[in-house]
N, C-alpha and C positions, 0 to 999 in steps of 0.2 A: 614152381611145383617139384616137390620131391619124390618122388614114386614109392610107396610103400614097400617094402623086401618082397612080401606075398606077391605083389602084381609084378614085383620086377621078374621074380623066376617064373610068373606066368608067360610073361613077354621072352624068355631069354633066348629062344631061338630066333625070334626076329631081330634081338639085339645086336646075336653073333652073327645074322647075315647082313646088316648095316656095317658092322665092324669090317668084315672079310671083303665086302665089295669096296667101302672105301681105303680099305688097306690094299686091295688089289689094282687101284688107280691112283694108287701113292701119296696118299693122304694120312697115311697112319699116323707120323709125327702130331696132325691135327687133333685125332682120336683118341691118341693111345691115354692121354691121363684121364680122360672120361671111360675109357672101358674098363682100363685097369679099375678104377673105384668101382665100377658096375660090375665086374668081375669078381671083385672080392668080395662084396656083399651078398653074391648069389651066392658064392662059395658057401659065406658063414651060414647059408640058410640051408645049406643041404649038407653042413657039415663035415664037407673034404674038400679039398683043393680041385678048384677046375684047370684045367691043362693050359697051363701058361705057353703063349705063342713066342716065339723066339724075339730077342731084342733086334733083328734086323728086320722081322717081319711086322712089328709093331711102329718101328723107326720110319723117318718119311724118306721113303724108299724111290730114287727115281721114275718118273714113270714110263711106261712102257714105251718100245719103241721113239718114233720121233713125232708123237702125240703131246701138245701142250698142256698145259695145267687147264686151263679152261675147257680146252674140248674134254680130258678124263673127267670133269667134273660133271659135264653133261652128262659123259655116258653112264657113270656112278648113279645120276638122279635118273637116268631113264631103265637102268639097271631093278631100280628099286621100286618102279611101280607106280602106281596114279598120284599118290600122295605128294612123293619126290618129285615128282614129272611138274604136280602143279606147284609146288613149292618154288621149283626153278623158274616158270612161268612167271611167278610174281616178283621174284628176284630179280627178272630181266626186266622191270619197271623201277627198279629200287638204283637207278644210278648215283645216287646218295652213298650206299651203302659198297657198291662193289665198281672193281675199276673197268672203262670202255673194254677191254679184252674179254671180259667174262659175260658182260651185257650182252657184245658181241656175238657171244657162243650160247648163251643159254636161249636166245631168241630163237635160236635153231632148234630147240626142243620137240622132238617129235613124239607127238600126243597118238601116235596110230598103232594100234595092236590087232592081232588077229581077231575078227569079229567071235561073240559069243554063238554057241550054238543056236537057232531059231527056237526051236521047244524050251529051251532056257529062256529066252526073252519073252514068248508066249504066256509062259507060265506067268512071269511079274506083269504083263499085262493084265491076265486072268486074275491075279491075286489082287493086282491095285484097283482094278475098274469092278470085280465080282461077275461078271459075264463071260462066257465063251468068245476068244478073238473073233470068230465071225459073226458072232451074234452084234460086235460090236463096230467091225469094218467089212465092207463088201470085200475088200481085196486088201493085202498085206503083202509086200515084197519078201520073201524069206531073205535075200542077200541085201544087206543094210548098205545106203547111199554112203554113209561113212561110220567108221569103227575107232571111238578113243577108248584112254582107260576110264573113263567114269561111265561113259553111255554108248550107245550107237543109235544113228536116225535110219529110219525105215520108210520109203514111200508108201502110200496106203490112199484106199478111198472110201469116205463112210460112206453108209446107208441110202444116202440121197444121190451119189454121185458125186459129192465135192473131193476133189484132192487135196490131202494133208501130208503132212511129214510126220512121223511118229518117234519122239526122242524117248529112249529107255535107257534106264538106269541098270547098268552091268549086276546080275546077281551077286551079292554078296559083297561088293564093291564098298558097302558103307563100313560093314565090319572091318576092313581092311583101315580103312581110313581113321575110324575111330582108334584101331590099336597104334596105328601110328602116330598119330597127334599126340597120345598119350606118350608115347617114348622119346618125341620132339620135344614136349612140355619139359621130361626128367631132366633131358642132355642140357637142354638151355638153362634149368634150373643150376645142375651140377657145375656147367660151365663161367655162370655168373659167378658162382662163388668161388671159382679156382683160377680165371684168367681175367686179367685187367678188361681186355676188350671187349669180352663179353658181357661184363659192367657195365664199359662207355654206351654200349649200344645197345642196352637191354635186351639181348637176347630173348628172355623169359617174354617180353613186350611184344617183340616181334615175333615170336610164335604164337601167342595169345590172337595178335591180330591176323595172322596167316591161318590160323583153325576159323575163325570167325567167317574170313573169307569163302575158304572151301567148304564149311556146313553151308553158307547160303548157296553155294555153286552145287550143292548136293538137293538143296531143294527146289524142285522145277516148278512148286506153286508160283515162290519167288520170281523164278524167273517168267514166269506167266504173267505176272502182274506188273514185271518191269517193260515186256513187250506191249502191254495195255498203257501203262504210262505213256511210252512213246508214242502211240498211234493217236492219243489224246492230244500230245503236242504239236504233230503235224496233221492234225484233221483237216486243216484247212492249206495245205501245204502240199500240191499236186507235184512236187520234185521226188517225194519221196513217200517210199510205200513199206508200210510195217505188216507182216503178216498178220491176221486174226488168230486167236487162242480159243479152241473148241473146249470150253473147261466143263461139259459132261464128258468129254474124254482124257482129263486132265487130273493129274493127283501129284505128289511129292514125286515118286520114281516115273512118273509117268507125262509127257508134255507132247498135245499133239497141236500142231499150226498149221495152217494154212500153206500149201506148197506154192511158192512163187517159182516162176522159170525165166530165167534171162541166161545172160553173160557174164562171167566173171570180170569183175572191173579192172583186170588188170591181164585179161587176156586180149592183148593188142589185136592181134588176130582176126579175134570174132568180133571184136569192136566194128575196125574195119568195115568188114564182111557185111554188115548190118545196115553201115554208117552212120554211126555214132560220135559227134565231135567228141574228141576228147579233151581239149580244150575246155569246150564249156562244160565235159563232166568234171573235171579237177576245179575248177571254182565252184559248182552247186556241191559236189563232195564238201569241198571246206567249207562252204556258206550254213551248210547242214550241221556241222560240228561246232562253227562259230557261235550258232544261234543257241545249241544246246549249251554251252560253256556260260555265256555273257548273258544270255536274256531268259534260260531256264534254272541252269545251275546243276542239269543232270544229265551226263554226256556217255555214252557208248565208250567204254574204258579197254575195248579190244578191236580197235578198227582196222583189222588186219584185211588185205584185200578178199582172200574168202569170206570173209560175212557181209559181201556187199556181192551183189548183183546188179547188172542194168537190164531193166522188161524192155520189151520191145517196142515200148512208146517212148523208151529215153528215161522210163522214171529209174529211180536209184530204190532197190530193194534193200532191207538193211534183215540181216540175219542174228541168231545165237547172242541174247542178251541176261548172259549169264554173268558177265562181268560189267559191272557200271561204276561210275563215279558221281560226287555230288559235291557243288561247292555252295556253301552255306554264305549266306549273307555276311558275315564275318569275314571268312577268308576271301569273298570277292571284293569285298571293301579292302582290306588289306592289301591284295594284289594289285588293284588300281592303283592305291595309295604310293606302292611300290614301284609301279608302272611310271607313276609322277616324278617319282625323287630317282629313275633312271633318266627321264626326258632332260629333267634339271642337272642330272650328273651328282647327286649329291649322295655320294658314299658313305657319309657318319649314318643319313636318316636308312638308307638300304641296310646298315651293318642293325640298325635299332628295328628294321620289319622283322629282321631275320630272328631277332632275340625275341621278339614278341609273339612271331609264331611258333614258338616254344623248341625252337630246332639248336640251342644251343645249350650247351653243356655247361657246369659251374665253372671249368677250369679254359674255359676260352678266352683266346686272348684275341681282344679286339680289336685293338689297336693292327693288330697283323691282318685280321679279316677284311678292317676299313683298308687298308694300303691295297690288297689283294683285289678287292671289287674296285678301286680307283685305276687301277689296272686294267683290269678286265673292261671299265668302260670307256677307256682310252683307245682301247684296242678296236674299239668301232666307232669311236666317236667320227663325227664328219661324213661315214659313210654312205650313199643312196640307201633307202630301205631294200630296196629290190637286190642290192648286191651283198644285203648282210642274210647268212644261212641260218637259219632259225634252229636246224638241228645241231650245227656247229656252238652257235649261243648256247644251246641247252647243254652238251658236252662241256663247254669250257666252264659253264657255270657249275655244273656238279662237279667237276675236278675242283673248282674252290670249296664247293661242300663237303668235298670228303678229306680235302687236305686240312680242314680246320675243325672234324669230324663232329660236323654238324649232322644233325639226324632230320631230314624233311617229313610233315604229316603224310600219311600214305594217301591221302586223296591229292595231294599236291605232288608226289611222286609219278600217280598215274596219269595227274593232266600233263604233266612232261612227257610223260612216254607217249601218250595219244598225240600230242602237239607234233612229236617227232613223227610216228607213223604217217599221221594224216599230211603233214610236208613230203615225206617220202614219197607218197601214194599220189601225191599232183605234180611232182615231177617227173613218176612214171608217166603220167599220163600225158604231160606237156613241160618239156625241157626248159622254158622260158616261162613256168607257174612262179607266179609271185605273191607267195601265202601273204606277206605282208601288207601287199597293196588291198586284197581282199580281206584283212581282219580289220584295216583302219575305221571303214564306219561303223563296224559294232564296239571297237574300243573309242571310238569320239561320242557315241551314245550311252555308252557306259559312263566314261568320264563325267558329259555334261548331268547323269543323273546324279552324281556325285553332289554339285550345285544347284541342284532344282528344292524351291522351297518345300516341295510334298516329300522327299526325301528324308529331310531334317525337320520335318512335322513328325513324320513317322519316327524318327528317332526321339524326340524328345517329348512325344505327347504324353508317353508314361512316366516322364522324370518325374513331374511332382508328386504322384502318388507312389514312386518308390521312394523320396526325399519323405513323405509322411509316414509311412510304411516303419524305415528306419526311427525317425525320431520315436515313433511309440514304441520300439523296440528297445533304445538304446537307454533308457534309466535304468531298467531291469538289468542288462548285461552290465552298465558299470556298477551297480549295486553287487553285483554277483564277484566283479573283479576287486572290489573293496574289502567285502568281508572273506574273500580268500586271503587278501591281503594281510588281514589282522590275526587270522589264525593262521599266518604262514604254512598258507598250506598252496602255495603258487608252485608250482613247478615248469620246468621247461623242458621239451625233449630234443636232444640235438641227433641227428643222424650222420653215421660217417659211415662208409659204404666198407672202406677198405681196414677198419677198426677190426675186428675179429680176424681177420688174415692177421695182423700187424700185432695182436696179442697172443695169436696162436705162434707166430714166429717166436715172440718174446719168451713166452712160455716154453719152448722146445731149448731155446739158447739158455734160458737160467736153470733148465733140467738139466744137460749137458754140461753146463759149468760144475752143478754142484754133485754131479757125477764124477768129473776130473779131479773136484778139489776133495772127494769122499777119499778116490783112490789114491792119491798122492797121499793124503795122510794117513791110511792104511799101510801104504810103504815107509814112510817114516817111522809110524809106529811099532811096524816087527822091525826096523835094523836100530830102533833105539832100545827094544826088548833084548834084542840079541846080542847088542854090546854090554848091557848093564846086568845079565843073570851069567854068573860063573860057578862052574862044576862046584860041587855038587847040585846044585839046587836049581841049574836050568834044567837037570833031566827029568822033574816033576812042575816044578812051580812054574818054570820060564814055559814048559810046555804048555800050560794049563792057560796062561796070559796068550800065550799064542794061537792056541786055538782058540779062546773065547773071542780074543780082537777078529781073528779073519773071519770066524763066524759070522760077526756082527758085519764087519766088512761085506762080505758075501750078501747078507738080506738086507742091506742096507741098498747095494747095487743094483738088486734083483728089485727094491720098491722105485727107485729111481728109474730103470728101463720100464718099468710096468706104466708108471704115470707118464715117463716121456713119449710113449709109445700111446697111451689115450689121449696124449693132447696135441697129436698129430693131424 
């Protein structure tokens, strides 16, 4: 997406704020080409030159103090507000795109901000639900339980006395996010046109993916439906509790949930005080997650400890269903087939699976990828499962993914992050926790399903119908193909991503060459005229030729300059 100039002028202040913040944190060299491009276009709209930043200000200045580059990135995102905080949180799940030190820093992103004044929150509730606050709730706490950049949570009681929590979207945050998403899409489009790495990693696609994710988080009705779906999944499981959604008090900007009371699952002192067995909790939490992944294909994608409570009876209560992941049938099958290839140490088939997942670009060095996969398999071969840290395996795998410029599907990146977070939680609760031992029965059941007659019957039962439909449509397609061949009307479209840049560079080179030839020719012509004209002819005729030739040369030079600048 390339933003129209009028819209760029509308968002000029926010563009400058983003630029200043990134420059202040040492990222001037990264954004300078895009900032200059946007500034030039804005200047053309205003009809005057915008104030240019000094050369060293737009350069890649060293970060202030002893802070590292990842720390400065985190601080910059926090300063830029809710859109960029969420961007950083989502990027923290993409170990296939960022190095480990950046991932480790982005997971620290703090989404804690001063709460909005309660009258503003009450106004949102009344606008959304169409009633005064005291007509909806018997009581609501003005001071929030938690305040984040998108919303804040207040404790309340319904008119019948039921304890609830009310999540309310901050006033105006939807407009801020909508503006920032437009700017991010514009910058991603400019980057993809001008920076090779932006094209390789499909920045516009990443921003579009992020925009969809963030817009779904702004929709509290969707979060409520996620909670209901988890409640149905675990309806017969007394080891987990999903809060009830009160739909009469829920809209797109207000979410009312049953209030669960318990101890945070990472509060080891609190757990010990109420007598909960930490080893059992570690296994139970892992089993809940494994069931979501292997049996349902719908999992909680933000399983940090703050989103889980241990209730008085030992039940695990889950909170915050804004970020979820899905594993469809095809992806689950591909992951299981890859797991079989890992067990058999078949690096070639694993490389094929990576390509099949759509993670490989056209310039992939498949032999090098296969060699690195073989080295990775050898590193863990022969070790007992309980001695293999899953988090380390994920980190090593992501390092290989980055080295070869691969891009994982978003759901797979979310899954890898969630697996690592679940293992970290298990080891926090029980240092001897063996996640592979807990996962083994789920993996075995899933693998057995691949060999069951029922699985293959489901896969093959529609194939005869598909073959018949294809056979019925094939003659018409063949007829159209031959007709176009007879008319010489068959065309092929070949896309070469770097062709426009190559042509632009060639155009500039030709223009500069023509300018040099014309200038040299003018100099030679002047010298010939000077040598060939003798007094008294030179006084008039020579002057006439010199003036005419010089004028023609200058006009030609001006034309070449205009053409050259327009082709840049």
